[in-house]
C-alpha positions as CSV (number, residue, x, y, z in Angstrom):
1,M,59.5,163.0,63.6
2,K,58.1,160.2,61.4
3,I,59.0,156.5,62.2
4,T,57.9,153.8,59.9
5,L,57.4,150.3,61.4
6,F,58.1,147.7,58.7
7,Y,56.6,144.3,59.6
8,T,58.1,141.2,58.0
9,G,56.7,138.6,60.3
10,G,58.0,136.8,63.3
11,T,57.1,136.3,66.9
12,I,56.4,139.9,67.8
13,G,53.3,140.0,65.6
14,M,52.0,136.5,66.1
15,V,48.8,135.2,67.7
16,D,48.2,131.6,68.9
17,T,45.9,129.4,67.0
18,P,45.1,125.7,67.0
19,Q,47.6,125.4,64.2
20,G,50.3,127.3,66.2
21,F,51.4,131.0,66.0
22,V,50.4,132.9,62.8
23,P,50.8,136.6,61.9
24,D,48.4,139.0,63.7
25,S,46.6,141.4,61.3
26,G,45.7,143.6,64.4
27,L,49.3,144.3,65.4
28,P,49.4,147.9,64.1
29,E,46.3,148.8,66.2
30,K,47.8,147.1,69.3
31,I,51.1,149.1,68.9
32,A,49.2,152.3,68.3
33,E,47.0,151.7,71.4
34,H,50.1,150.8,73.6
35,F,51.9,154.0,72.7
36,S,48.9,156.3,72.5
37,G,49.8,159.7,73.9
38,S,53.2,158.5,75.3
39,L,55.5,159.4,72.4
40,K,56.0,163.1,72.2
41,D,56.5,164.5,68.7
42,I,56.7,160.9,67.2
43,E,54.4,159.8,64.4
44,L,54.3,156.1,63.9
45,S,53.2,154.6,60.6
46,F,52.9,150.8,59.8
47,I,53.8,149.0,56.6
48,S,53.7,145.2,56.2
49,S,55.8,143.3,53.7
50,E,53.9,141.7,50.9
51,Q,53.7,138.5,52.8
52,A,54.4,138.3,56.6
53,I,56.4,135.2,57.3
54,D,58.0,133.2,60.0
55,S,61.6,134.2,59.6
56,S,62.9,130.6,59.3
57,C,61.1,130.6,55.9
58,I,63.1,133.6,54.5
59,S,64.5,133.5,50.9
60,L,66.5,135.7,48.6
61,Q,63.2,136.7,47.0
62,H,62.0,138.0,50.4
63,W,65.1,139.9,50.9
64,G,64.9,141.5,47.4
65,Q,61.3,142.5,48.0
66,W,62.1,144.1,51.4
67,I,65.1,146.0,50.1
68,E,63.0,147.5,47.3
69,Q,60.3,148.4,49.8
70,I,62.7,150.0,52.2
71,R,64.2,152.1,49.4
72,Q,60.7,153.3,48.5
73,I,60.0,154.1,52.1
74,L,63.2,155.9,53.1
75,P,62.6,159.2,51.2
76,H,59.2,159.7,53.0
77,T,60.2,158.9,56.6
78,D,62.8,159.8,59.2
79,A,63.7,156.3,60.2
80,V,62.6,152.7,59.7
81,I,62.2,150.0,62.4
82,I,62.1,146.6,60.8
83,L,60.0,144.2,63.0
84,H,61.6,140.8,62.2
85,G,61.6,137.2,63.6
86,T,64.6,136.4,65.8
87,D,65.6,133.2,63.9
88,T,67.2,135.0,60.9
89,M,67.3,138.5,62.1
90,A,71.1,138.7,62.3
91,Y,71.3,137.4,58.8
92,T,68.9,140.0,57.4
93,A,70.5,142.9,59.5
94,A,74.0,141.9,58.2
95,L,72.8,142.0,54.6
96,F,70.9,145.3,55.0
97,R,74.0,146.8,56.7
98,L,75.9,146.4,53.4
99,V,73.0,147.2,51.0
100,F,72.1,150.5,53.0
101,A,75.7,151.3,54.0
102,D,75.3,154.9,52.6
103,T,72.1,155.8,54.4
104,N,72.0,158.7,56.8
105,K,68.8,157.5,58.4
106,A,68.2,154.8,61.0
107,I,67.2,151.4,59.9
108,I,66.9,149.4,63.2
109,F,66.0,145.7,63.5
110,T,64.1,144.4,66.5
111,G,61.5,141.8,67.4
112,S,60.8,139.8,70.5
113,Q,61.0,136.4,72.2
114,K,57.3,136.6,73.2
115,A,54.5,137.8,71.0
116,W,53.0,141.3,71.6
117,V,49.8,139.7,73.0
118,E,51.6,137.4,75.4
119,Q,51.9,138.1,79.2
120,H,55.3,139.7,80.1
121,S,56.1,140.2,76.4
122,D,59.5,141.8,75.7
123,A,58.1,143.3,72.5
124,P,57.0,146.7,73.8
125,D,60.4,147.4,75.5
126,N,62.4,146.3,72.5
127,L,60.3,148.6,70.2
128,L,60.6,151.5,72.7
129,S,64.3,151.0,72.9
130,A,64.6,151.3,69.1
131,I,62.4,154.5,69.1
132,S,64.5,156.1,71.9
133,L,67.7,155.5,69.8
134,I,66.1,157.2,66.8
135,Q,65.0,160.1,69.1
136,K,68.7,160.5,70.2
137,G,69.8,160.9,66.6
138,F,71.1,157.4,65.8
139,S,71.6,156.6,62.1
140,G,72.7,153.6,60.2
141,V,71.7,149.9,60.2
142,S,71.6,148.2,63.5
143,L,69.9,145.6,65.6
144,V,68.4,146.4,69.1
145,F,67.3,143.7,71.5
146,S,67.0,143.6,75.3
147,R,68.2,147.2,75.6
148,T,71.4,146.5,73.7
149,L,72.5,148.0,70.4
150,F,74.5,145.6,68.1
151,D,76.6,146.0,65.0
152,P,75.1,143.4,62.6
153,A,78.6,142.6,61.3
154,D,79.4,141.0,64.7
155,C,76.1,139.7,66.1
156,R,74.2,136.5,66.2
157,K,71.3,134.8,68.0
158,I,72.5,132.8,71.0
159,S,69.3,131.9,73.0
160,T,65.6,131.0,72.6
161,E,65.2,130.8,76.4
162,N,65.6,134.3,77.6
163,N,65.1,137.9,76.5
164,Q,68.8,138.4,75.8
165,A,68.5,136.6,72.5
166,F,71.6,138.1,70.8
167,S,75.2,138.7,71.5
168,S,78.2,140.3,69.9
169,I,80.9,137.6,69.1
170,W,84.2,139.5,69.0
171,Q,83.6,143.1,70.2
172,T,81.5,144.9,72.8
173,P,78.0,145.9,71.6
174,L,77.7,149.4,70.3
175,A,75.7,150.6,73.3
176,Q,73.5,149.5,76.1
177,M,70.6,151.2,77.9
178,K,71.1,151.6,81.6
179,N,68.7,153.7,83.8
180,N,66.9,154.7,80.7
181,Q,70.0,156.3,79.2
182,W,72.0,154.9,76.3
183,Q,75.7,154.3,77.1
184,Y,77.8,154.0,74.0
185,F,81.0,151.8,74.0
186,R,82.1,152.4,70.4
187,Q,81.0,153.7,67.1
188,P,80.2,151.3,64.1
189,E,82.9,151.0,61.5
190,K,82.7,152.8,58.3
191,I,82.5,150.4,55.4
192,I,82.9,150.3,51.7
193,V,80.6,148.0,49.7
194,P,80.0,147.2,46.0
195,K,77.2,149.3,44.6
196,I,74.2,147.1,43.7
197,T,70.7,147.9,42.6
198,T,69.3,144.7,43.8
199,I,70.4,141.2,44.9
200,N,70.4,138.3,42.6
201,P,67.5,136.1,43.5
202,Q,69.1,133.2,41.6
203,L,72.1,132.8,43.7
204,N,72.9,129.4,45.1
205,I,75.5,129.5,48.0
206,A,76.2,126.2,49.6
207,V,77.1,125.8,53.3
208,I,79.2,122.8,54.3
209,H,79.2,121.7,58.0
210,P,81.7,119.0,58.6
211,V,81.1,116.4,61.4
212,P,83.2,113.6,62.4
213,T,83.3,110.4,60.3
214,F,81.0,111.5,57.5
215,P,82.3,112.5,54.1
216,L,82.3,116.0,52.7
217,E,81.0,117.0,49.3
218,L,80.8,120.3,47.4
219,P,77.8,120.8,45.0
220,N,78.9,121.6,41.5
221,H,75.8,123.8,40.9
222,A,76.6,126.3,43.7
223,N,77.8,129.8,42.8
224,A,79.8,129.9,46.0
225,A,80.4,127.9,49.1
226,I,81.1,128.4,52.8
227,I,82.9,125.6,54.8
228,L,82.3,125.7,58.5
229,A,85.5,124.0,59.4
230,Y,86.8,122.8,62.8
231,G,88.9,125.0,65.2
232,N,91.1,127.3,63.3
233,G,89.8,126.1,59.9
234,N,90.8,122.5,60.2
235,L,89.4,119.9,57.8
236,P,89.7,116.1,57.8
237,D,92.4,114.4,55.6
238,D,90.1,113.8,52.6
239,K,91.9,113.9,49.3
240,A,88.7,113.4,47.3
241,F,87.1,116.5,48.9
242,L,90.3,118.5,48.5
243,Q,90.2,117.7,44.8
244,Q,86.6,118.8,44.7
245,A,87.5,122.0,46.4
246,K,90.4,122.6,44.0
247,N,88.2,122.1,41.0
248,F,85.6,124.4,42.6
249,C,88.1,127.2,43.1
250,Q,89.7,126.7,39.6
251,S,86.3,127.2,38.1
252,G,86.3,130.7,39.5
253,K,83.8,130.2,42.3
254,P,84.5,131.7,45.8
255,L,85.0,129.2,48.6
256,I,85.1,130.7,52.0
257,I,86.6,128.9,55.0
258,L,85.1,129.8,58.4
259,S,85.2,128.1,61.8
260,Q,82.2,126.5,63.3
261,V,83.6,127.7,66.7
262,W,82.0,131.1,67.4
263,Q,85.2,132.7,68.6
264,S,87.9,131.3,66.4
265,E,90.0,132.8,63.7
266,V,90.9,130.8,60.6
267,N,94.6,130.5,60.1
268,N,97.4,128.2,58.8
269,R,98.7,126.9,62.1
270,Y,97.9,123.4,61.5
271,A,98.6,121.0,58.5
272,S,94.9,120.2,58.4
273,N,94.0,123.7,57.3
274,H,97.0,124.6,55.3
275,A,96.1,122.5,52.2
276,I,92.6,123.9,51.7
277,T,93.9,127.6,51.7
278,Q,96.7,126.5,49.2
279,I,94.2,125.6,46.5
280,G,92.6,129.0,46.4
281,A,90.0,128.9,49.2
282,I,89.4,132.3,50.9
283,N,90.3,132.7,54.6
284,G,87.3,134.0,56.4
285,G,89.3,135.1,59.4
286,K,87.0,136.1,62.2
287,H,83.8,136.7,60.1
288,T,80.6,135.4,61.4
289,L,78.5,133.1,59.1
290,E,75.8,135.8,59.0
291,N,78.2,138.5,57.8
292,T,80.0,136.1,55.4
293,L,76.7,135.2,53.7
294,A,75.8,138.9,53.4
295,K,79.2,139.7,51.8
296,L,78.9,136.8,49.3
297,I,75.4,137.8,48.3
298,V,76.3,141.5,47.8
299,G,79.6,140.6,46.2
300,L,78.1,138.1,43.7
301,S,75.1,140.3,43.0
302,G,77.6,143.1,42.2
303,R,79.5,140.7,39.9
304,L,82.7,140.9,41.7
305,S,85.4,138.4,40.6
306,T,86.7,135.8,43.1
307,Q,89.8,137.8,43.5
308,E,87.8,141.0,44.4
309,I,85.7,139.0,46.8
310,A,88.8,137.6,48.4
311,A,90.0,141.2,48.9
312,Y,86.5,142.0,50.2
313,F,87.3,139.6,53.2
314,Q,90.8,140.7,53.9
315,A,90.2,143.5,56.4
316,G,88.7,141.5,59.3
317,C,85.2,140.8,60.7
318,V,83.9,144.4,60.7
319,K,85.7,146.9,58.5
320,L,85.8,146.1,54.8
């Protein structure tokens, strides 16, 4: 079995320098040496993205390049493990879950809280967990961290302080490893997505995060916007902003209402969230920010209308 490791950057492959952590060009050799002779019938190959980056620097251009590279890799390998920085791993995994929804091979994201070269690094165990899933026949796009298998539609980073960096928000994880055996809790949902050849690198999606006392503003140049409202989708009584939002929606641009609370469903229980949905904003329901951004990128790249994008969000946080 051939498994391709695709390194995008991030802590797992960093070394310390006087200027801080930077990508380690010797990572492939370190991984090969660590697993030498211990992986029966597994051939590991290593490919790096065109430019290894800290994941906090990610852009649409990076995502487009990586998607193209993975498409070129897949016909020549049995599975791909994407080594990614933790800061934006959930965002990339959510996007790739949609772009590669029809794959019958494993595309697994993992990384580490500590670099491979650091003492007590979690990197080798995370990588071995991903490999063991592939050996068991897992397929599809997922995220593996701290011996836990996550559905990218319902996953986000919750900690920088311990090895359990990620958590599912609404559902149980897909599986966990206990006593070196994977225990499955549920299967990932089947999804239907627009067919796209690439993502549009020119997209501009605004994210608005209300805080008390400060005014809200929607940028006219954005192709779409996400508002991280309070509670169940509540917004301040701001008539000027409501008029901006109405103009934004009437111009045919998707405006998604989410909650900034991790476990909260947008609804119309309060007068303070009723008005925004009446002017054409799309109810994001239980969607995570990561999954919402992924859906907007795919939907806009696929030239879906605002009405089609609204329908795209109707079925809940996982199944489209």
